[in-house]
N, CA, C and O of each residue as an XYZ file, in Angstrom:
600
protein
N      45.660     19.485     -0.256
C      46.771     18.780      0.350
C      47.612     19.713      1.229
O      47.990     19.354      2.344
N      47.901     20.927      0.710
C      48.707     21.887      1.470
C      48.000     22.266      2.763
O      48.607     22.314      3.833
N      46.708     22.535      2.641
C      45.925     22.912      3.819
C      45.894     21.777      4.835
O      45.956     22.017      6.040
N      45.801     20.557      4.353
C      45.776     19.396      5.250
C      47.093     19.273      6.016
O      47.094     18.931      7.198
N      48.197     19.547      5.354
C      49.505     19.500      6.018
C      49.554     20.525      7.143
O      49.957     20.210      8.263
N      49.144     21.750      6.840
C      49.172     22.794      7.871
C      48.184     22.513      8.995
O      48.464     22.811     10.156
N      47.043     21.948      8.661
C      46.069     21.609      9.703
C      46.619     20.538     10.636
O      46.433     20.615     11.851
N      47.298     19.535     10.072
C      47.922     18.499     10.901
C      48.982     19.106     11.821
O      49.052     18.777     13.005
N      49.807     19.998     11.262
C      50.834     20.650     12.075
C      50.200     21.483     13.189
O      50.691     21.494     14.318
N      49.115     22.177     12.870
C      48.418     22.968     13.882
C      47.878     22.063     14.991
O      48.098     22.328     16.173
N      47.178     21.003     14.612
C      46.602     20.097     15.604
C      47.677     19.467     16.491
O      47.452     19.230     17.677
N      48.826     19.204     15.913
C      49.938     18.627     16.653
C      50.550     19.647     17.622
O      51.020     19.276     18.697
N      50.543     20.924     17.242
C      51.256     21.941     18.018
C      50.398     22.708     19.016
O      50.946     23.353     19.911
N      49.083     22.663     18.896
C      48.239     23.546     19.696
C      48.351     23.279     21.199
O      48.436     24.225     21.981
N      48.352     22.028     21.612
C      48.414     21.722     23.053
C      49.753     22.161     23.660
O      49.752     22.815     24.703
N      50.896     21.823     23.045
C      52.150     22.331     23.619
C      52.208     23.857     23.626
O      52.725     24.454     24.571
N      51.684     24.485     22.588
C      51.681     25.953     22.517
C      50.857     26.524     23.662
O      51.291     27.472     24.315
N      49.682     25.970     23.919
C      48.848     26.429     25.029
C      49.573     26.240     26.364
O      49.499     27.098     27.244
N      50.263     25.126     26.503
C      50.956     24.823     27.751
C      52.018     25.873     28.072
O      52.166     26.273     29.227
N      52.748     26.316     27.064
C      53.840     27.253     27.289
C      53.394     28.715     27.325
O      54.178     29.582     27.713
N      52.176     29.002     26.936
C      51.666     30.379     27.009
C      51.516     30.770     28.470
O      51.035     29.977     29.280
N      51.921     31.976     28.810
C      51.912     32.420     30.205
C      50.634     33.144     30.596
O      50.362     33.315     31.785
N      49.857     33.566     29.632
C      48.649     34.324     29.944
C      47.571     33.425     30.551
O      47.583     32.205     30.386
N      46.650     34.061     31.250
C      45.520     33.342     31.851
C      44.438     33.113     30.803
O      44.225     33.955     29.930
N      43.769     31.997     30.888
C      42.641     31.714     29.998
C      41.469     32.615     30.370
O      41.238     32.903     31.544
N      40.738     33.052     29.357
C      39.546     33.855     29.607
C      38.450     32.958     30.166
O      38.413     31.759     29.894
N      37.571     33.547     30.941
C      36.461     32.791     31.520
C      35.150     33.150     30.811
O      34.130     33.385     31.459
N      35.188     33.189     29.489
C      34.026     33.542     28.676
C      33.805     32.482     27.613
O      34.702     31.702     27.294
N      32.597     32.469     27.071
C      32.333     31.714     25.855
C      31.647     32.676     24.889
O      31.380     33.827     25.234
N      31.366     32.201     23.689
C      30.795     33.070     22.653
C      29.466     33.682     23.083
O      29.196     34.845     22.785
N      28.649     32.922     23.770
C      27.341     33.434     24.216
C      27.496     34.549     25.236
O      26.757     35.533     25.196
N      28.444     34.408     26.146
C      28.664     35.449     27.157
C      29.225     36.722     26.528
O      28.896     37.829     26.955
N      30.061     36.562     25.526
C      30.609     37.733     24.839
C      29.519     38.507     24.106
O      29.638     39.713     23.893
N      28.474     37.816     23.728
C      27.354     38.444     23.026
C      26.660     39.499     23.893
O      25.967     40.371     23.369
N      26.840     39.425     25.198
C      26.203     40.356     26.142
C      26.877     41.727     26.183
O      26.327     42.668     26.753
N      28.045     41.844     25.593
C      28.725     43.134     25.566
C      27.974     44.088     24.633
O      27.204     43.639     23.784
N      28.190     45.395     24.780
C      27.542     46.356     23.878
C      27.826     46.039     22.406
O      28.900     45.539     22.073
N      26.882     46.326     21.548
C      26.975     45.916     20.138
C      28.130     46.553     19.370
O      28.489     46.074     18.294
N      28.712     47.612     19.897
C      29.854     48.232     19.216
C      31.192     47.795     19.821
O      32.245     48.278     19.405
N      31.157     46.891     20.792
C      32.358     46.540     21.550
C      33.162     45.403     20.910
O      32.664     44.647     20.075
N      34.402     45.317     21.330
C      35.260     44.214     20.904
C      34.664     42.878     21.329
O      34.672     41.922     20.553
N      34.152     42.802     22.546
C      33.572     41.555     23.042
C      32.432     41.065     22.171
O      32.363     39.883     21.834
N      31.534     41.974     21.803
C      30.398     41.605     20.952
C      30.874     41.136     19.574
O      30.380     40.143     19.041
N      31.832     41.858     19.012
C      32.353     41.476     17.694
C      33.104     40.148     17.755
O      33.117     39.393     16.783
N      33.725     39.867     18.895
C      34.345     38.549     19.090
C      33.268     37.469     19.032
O      33.442     36.442     18.376
N      32.161     37.709     19.718
C      31.057     36.750     19.723
C      30.553     36.507     18.303
O      30.344     35.361     17.905
N      30.360     37.573     17.544
C      29.891     37.430     16.160
C      30.856     36.587     15.331
O      30.430     35.723     14.565
N      32.139     36.837     15.482
C      33.155     36.082     14.743
C      33.108     34.602     15.123
O      33.113     33.732     14.252
N      33.064     34.326     16.404
C      33.057     32.938     16.880
C      31.814     32.198     16.400
O      31.912     31.077     15.899
N      30.649     32.816     16.550
C      29.398     32.170     16.150
C      29.354     31.972     14.631
O      28.960     30.906     14.157
N      29.754     32.986     13.876
C      29.718     32.895     12.409
C      30.590     31.761     11.886
O      30.294     31.175     10.845
N      31.664     31.451     12.607
C      32.587     30.407     12.160
C      32.448     29.107     12.949
O      33.258     28.192     12.803
N      31.414     29.037     13.784
C      31.173     27.854     14.635
C      32.396     27.509     15.489
O      32.765     26.343     15.627
N      33.013     28.544     16.058
C      34.185     28.383     16.915
C      33.802     28.617     18.365
O      32.779     29.232     18.664
N      34.634     28.121     19.249
C      34.630     28.483     20.662
C      36.022     29.016     20.977
O      36.988     28.683     20.291
N      36.122     29.827     21.995
C      37.436     30.309     22.401
C      38.298     29.123     22.826
O      37.832     28.213     23.511
N      39.551     29.151     22.410
C      40.493     28.123     22.825
C      41.320     28.681     23.982
O      41.842     29.794     23.912
N      41.426     27.901     25.025
C      42.114     28.328     26.238
C      43.516     28.854     25.939
O      44.325     28.183     25.299
N      43.780     30.057     26.412
C      45.056     30.767     26.281
C      45.367     31.226     24.852
O      46.420     31.817     24.614
N      44.472     30.964     23.909
C      44.689     31.368     22.516
C      43.665     32.405     22.066
O      43.466     32.614     20.869
N      43.025     33.045     23.023
C      41.943     33.982     22.721
C      42.408     35.158     21.864
O      41.663     35.649     21.016
N      43.642     35.606     22.090
C      44.122     36.759     21.325
C      44.160     36.463     19.828
O      44.031     37.380     19.017
N      44.334     35.207     19.453
C      44.338     34.858     18.028
C      43.009     35.260     17.376
O      42.990     35.806     16.273
N      41.906     34.982     18.070
C      40.602     35.371     17.528
C      40.431     36.884     17.545
O      39.792     37.441     16.652
N      40.985     37.549     18.535
C      40.944     39.016     18.564
C      41.662     39.564     17.335
O      41.183     40.507     16.706
N      42.796     38.984     16.993
C      43.535     39.451     15.811
C      42.681     39.307     14.554
O      42.694     40.186     13.692
N      41.941     38.207     14.444
C      41.039     38.051     13.301
C      40.020     39.182     13.267
O      39.773     39.775     12.218
N      39.440     39.472     14.408
C      38.387     40.496     14.486
C      38.952     41.879     14.178
O      38.369     42.617     13.384
N      40.059     42.237     14.783
C      40.610     43.574     14.585
C      41.148     43.796     13.180
O      41.019     44.890     12.631
N      41.745     42.771     12.596
C      42.346     42.950     11.266
C      41.396     42.587     10.132
O      41.701     42.828      8.964
N      40.240     42.005     10.475
C      39.299     41.604      9.432
C      39.807     40.446      8.597
O      39.407     40.286      7.444
N      40.678     39.643      9.168
C      41.279     38.519      8.450
C      40.359     37.307      8.504
O      39.818     36.972      9.558
N      40.187     36.658      7.364
C      39.357     35.464      7.278
C      40.051     34.245      7.853
O      41.107     34.353      8.476
N      39.448     33.081      7.637
C      39.947     31.867      8.282
C      40.462     30.807      7.308
O      40.741     29.680      7.718
N      40.593     31.150      6.028
C      41.194     30.177      5.107
C      42.675     30.032      5.471
O      43.232     30.876      6.173
N      43.293     28.980      4.999
C      44.704     28.767      5.327
C      45.572     29.933      4.853
O      46.372     30.435      5.643
N      45.455     30.393      3.593
C      46.273     31.545      3.196
C      45.994     32.802      4.049
O      46.905     33.582      4.325
N      44.744     32.986      4.456
C      44.435     34.136      5.302
C      45.052     33.991      6.686
O      45.530     34.968      7.263
N      45.041     32.774      7.217
C      45.692     32.529      8.517
C      47.187     32.846      8.427
O      47.752     33.471      9.325
N      47.812     32.415      7.351
C      49.233     32.703      7.147
C      49.440     34.204      7.016
O      50.380     34.760      7.584
N      48.556     34.860      6.263
C      48.690     36.306      6.067
C      48.573     37.060      7.390
O      49.218     38.092      7.577
N      47.756     36.550      8.301
C      47.624     37.214      9.591
C      48.941     37.140     10.372
O      49.281     38.073     11.099
N      49.673     36.049     10.226
C      50.973     35.952     10.892
C      51.959     36.954     10.289
O      52.786     37.518     11.005
N      51.872     37.175      8.976
C      52.694     38.213      8.355
C      52.306     39.592      8.896
O      53.173     40.421      9.172
N      51.015     39.829      9.044
C      50.526     41.092      9.609
C      51.109     41.288     11.005
O      51.622     42.360     11.327
N      51.026     40.252     11.825
C      51.510     40.349     13.204
C      53.029     40.529     13.251
O      53.541     41.235     14.119
N      53.747     39.898     12.327
C      55.191     40.108     12.274
C      55.485     41.569     11.943
O      56.372     42.180     12.538
N      54.732     42.128     10.985
C      54.896     43.535     10.667
C      54.580     44.433     11.854
O      55.148     45.516     11.991
N      53.679     43.982     12.704
C      53.270     44.738     13.885
C      54.246     44.572     15.056
O      54.085     45.207     16.098
N      55.240     43.730     14.881
C      56.270     43.596     15.898
C      56.230     42.311     16.703
O      57.089     42.095     17.559
N      55.265     41.466     16.452
C      55.183     40.215     17.205
C      56.301     39.279     16.763
O      56.608     39.165     15.577
N      56.896     38.619     17.736
C      57.949     37.650     17.456
C      57.683     36.409     18.303
O      57.555     36.494     19.524
N      57.605     35.280     17.653
C      57.463     34.012     18.374
C      57.895     32.888     17.452
O      57.871     33.019     16.228
N      58.286     31.794     18.055
C      58.661     30.621     17.282
C      57.485     30.158     16.426
O      57.657     29.786     15.266
N      56.296     30.187     17.009
C      55.089     29.758     16.292
C      54.872     30.620     15.052
O      54.617     30.096     13.968
N      54.971     31.941     15.208
C      54.784     32.866     14.088
C      55.798     32.570     12.980
O      55.423     32.454     11.813
N      57.063     32.449     13.335
C      58.093     32.198     12.328
C      57.904     30.842     11.649
O      58.191     30.693     10.461
N      57.429     29.869     12.395
C      57.176     28.550     11.812
C      56.050     28.622     10.783
O      56.176     28.090      9.680
N      54.955     29.280     11.146
C      53.821     29.415     10.220
C      54.242     30.181      8.976
O      53.899     29.791      7.860
N      54.980     31.262      9.159
C      55.427     32.072      8.021
C      56.357     31.263      7.113
O      56.225     31.306      5.890
N      57.280     30.538      7.703
C      58.234     29.753      6.904
C      57.539     28.654      6.119
O      57.714     28.539      4.905
N      56.756     27.855      6.811
C      56.078     26.744      6.134
C      55.022     27.278      5.167
O      54.893     26.780      4.049
N      54.272     28.288      5.595
C      53.235     28.868      4.742
C      53.797     29.471      3.471
O      53.196     29.336      2.404
N      54.944     30.135      3.567
C      55.577     30.725      2.378
C      56.009     29.661      1.385
O      55.913     29.846      0.171
N      56.490     28.540      1.922
C      56.915     27.450      1.030
C      55.720     26.760      0.377
O      55.780     26.393     -0.797
N      54.636     26.582      1.131
C      53.480     25.863      0.603
C      52.568     26.731     -0.259
O      51.822     26.209     -1.088
N      52.620     28.059     -0.071
C      51.739     28.970     -0.805
C      52.532     30.113     -1.451
O      52.267     31.280     -1.164
N      53.497     29.796     -2.316
C      54.311     30.865     -2.924
C      53.498     31.822     -3.797
O      53.889     32.973     -3.989
N      52.381     31.351     -4.319
C      51.557     32.223     -5.173
C      50.874     33.337     -4.384
O      50.302     34.248     -4.983
N      50.921     33.282     -3.068
C      50.322     34.306     -2.208
C      51.354     35.296     -1.674
O      51.036     36.124     -0.820
N      52.586     35.215     -2.171
C      53.647     36.041     -1.617
C      53.295     37.537     -1.637
O      53.558     38.234     -0.658
N      52.720     38.032     -2.707
C      52.340     39.463     -2.761
C      51.307     39.796     -1.704
O      51.385     40.845     -1.064
N      50.340     38.914     -1.515
C      49.315     39.088     -0.482
C      49.959     39.107      0.902
O      49.618     39.946      1.736
N      50.885     38.185      1.147
C      51.571     38.134      2.434
C      52.375     39.417      2.664
O      52.382     39.975      3.762
N      53.040     39.864      1.619
C      53.849     41.087      1.717
C      52.964     42.302      2.020
O      53.341     43.167      2.810
N      51.804     42.361      1.397
C      50.847     43.439      1.658
C      50.385     43.422      3.109
O      50.307     44.469      3.752
N      50.082     42.240      3.623
C      49.656     42.122      5.028
C      50.768     42.521      5.987
O      50.504     43.141      7.017
N      52.007     42.175      5.659
C      53.152     42.594      6.469
C      53.205     44.122      6.531
O      53.389     44.700      7.602
N      53.045     44.764      5.384
C      53.079     46.228      5.323
C      51.939     46.836      6.138
O      52.133     47.854      6.803
N      50.755     46.226      6.096
C      49.623     46.711      6.898
C      49.948     46.625      8.385
O      49.661     47.553      9.142
N      50.538     45.522      8.799
C      50.909     45.362     10.198
C      51.966     46.365     10.619
O      51.946     46.868     11.743
N      52.881     46.650      9.722
C      53.950     47.611     10.002
C      53.399     49.027     10.131
O      53.910     49.825     10.917
N      52.357     49.339      9.360
C      51.796     50.699      9.399
C      50.899     50.929     10.614
O      50.628     52.076     10.971
N      50.437     49.859     11.250
C      49.626     49.997     12.463
C      50.557     50.167     13.664
O      51.693     49.693     13.656
N      50.062     50.844     14.682
C      50.821     50.921     15.926
C      50.798     49.552     16.597
O      49.817     48.821     16.460
N      51.852     49.192     17.313
C      51.888     47.863     17.936
C      50.702     47.626     18.873
O      50.452     48.400     19.797
N      49.989     46.545     18.611
C      48.839     46.184     19.446
C      48.851     44.710     19.821
O      48.031     44.269     20.627
N      49.763     43.954     19.250
C      49.774     42.500     19.436
C      49.968     42.077     20.889
O      49.607     40.960     21.259
N      50.536     42.960     21.718
C      50.875     42.603     23.085
C      49.830     43.046     24.103
O      50.015     42.842     25.303
N      48.746     43.643     23.646
C      47.731     44.161     24.570
C      47.016     43.043     25.325
O      46.925     41.912     24.849
N      46.517     43.379     26.498
C      45.678     42.455     27.267
C      44.242     42.675     26.801
O      43.519     43.495     27.367
N      43.843     41.957     25.791
C      42.567     42.182     25.129
C      41.363     41.913     26.021
O      40.298     42.495     25.815
N      41.516     41.057     26.988
C      40.389     40.775     27.891
C      39.941     42.053     28.596
O      38.759     42.214     28.897
N      40.880     42.960     28.861
C      40.559     44.221     29.519
C      39.905     45.221     28.566
O      39.391     46.252     29.000
N      39.924     44.915     27.274
C      39.374     45.827     26.262
C      38.057     45.339     25.671
O      37.531     45.964     24.750
N      37.520     44.246     26.176
C      36.320     43.667     25.580
C      35.133     44.615     25.566
O      34.284     44.517     24.680
N      35.050     45.526     26.521
C      33.917     46.452     26.576
C      34.154     47.715     25.743
O      33.260     48.553     25.626
N      35.333     47.856     25.172
C      35.671     49.059     24.405
C      35.110     48.983     22.985
O      35.054     47.907     22.388
N      34.696     50.138     22.448
C      34.227     50.150     21.056
C      35.340     49.702     20.103
O      36.471     50.180     20.185
N      35.010     48.800     19.223
C      36.009     48.260     18.298
C      36.563     49.362     17.388
O      37.742     49.341     17.035
N      35.726     50.309     17.013
C      36.199     51.411     16.159
C      37.261     52.240     16.878
O      38.218     52.701     16.255
N      37.095     52.430     18.181
C      38.075     53.192     18.953
C      39.405     52.446     19.011
O      40.466     53.051     18.856
N      39.352     51.157     19.231
C      40.595     50.369     19.278
C      41.294     50.441     17.936
O      42.499     50.683     17.874
N      40.550     50.234     16.863
C      41.142     50.250     15.527
C      41.714     51.620     15.181
O      42.793     51.705     14.596
N      41.017     52.679     15.529
C      41.524     54.016     15.202
C      42.716     54.372     16.086
O      43.649     55.023     15.615
N      42.711     53.970     17.334
C      43.828     54.257     18.225
C      45.108     53.609     17.725
O      46.181     54.208     17.808
N      45.007     52.405     17.212
C      46.189     51.670     16.774
C      46.388     51.701     15.258
O      47.221     50.973     14.719
N      45.622     52.542     14.584
C      45.740     52.723     13.124
C      45.578     51.414     12.358
O      46.307     51.139     11.405
N      44.607     50.616     12.796
C      44.330     49.347     12.128
C      43.277     49.622     11.057
O      42.149     49.997     11.379
N      43.640     49.436      9.775
C      42.660     49.763      8.712
C      41.455     48.831      8.716
O      40.556     48.981      7.888
C-alpha cells in the first residue's frame, strides 16, 4: 500500500518535473549506451537500464546515473534512501524534500538506513550537479574514486 501511494505520487509528478527541468534530454537509449567501453559510465548505465527493463526518461537521466554510481537498488525504500544520499551530497530540490518527507513518514522502520545513506552522501565529494552526459565515456571506477563514492 505504501509503495502504491508513492508510485501514484511519482506518476502524477514526473511530467511537471520534466517540464521544469532546465537540462537537455540525452539523445541515447540503453542499446546505444551499450556501445561505450565496458568500464565506462555509459556502459554501466546500459547494464542498469537493461537489467531493470528501463529506458532513459527525458531530462531525468541523472537519476539513473545516481543509481549506477551509488549502487542503489530500485525498491521504494532504496529510492527514498538515494534521495537521502543526494541530500547528504548537497543536492537541494523541492522534489528531493518531498520524497524524503513522505518517505520518512511512510517508512519509519528504515530511518537508520536513510540516516546511513545521508552520511554516505555527506562523505562523498559533491557530484550531484555534474553534467553526466559528458562523462559517459569515463571509467566508472575513476568517477567513483574522484568523488569518494564508496
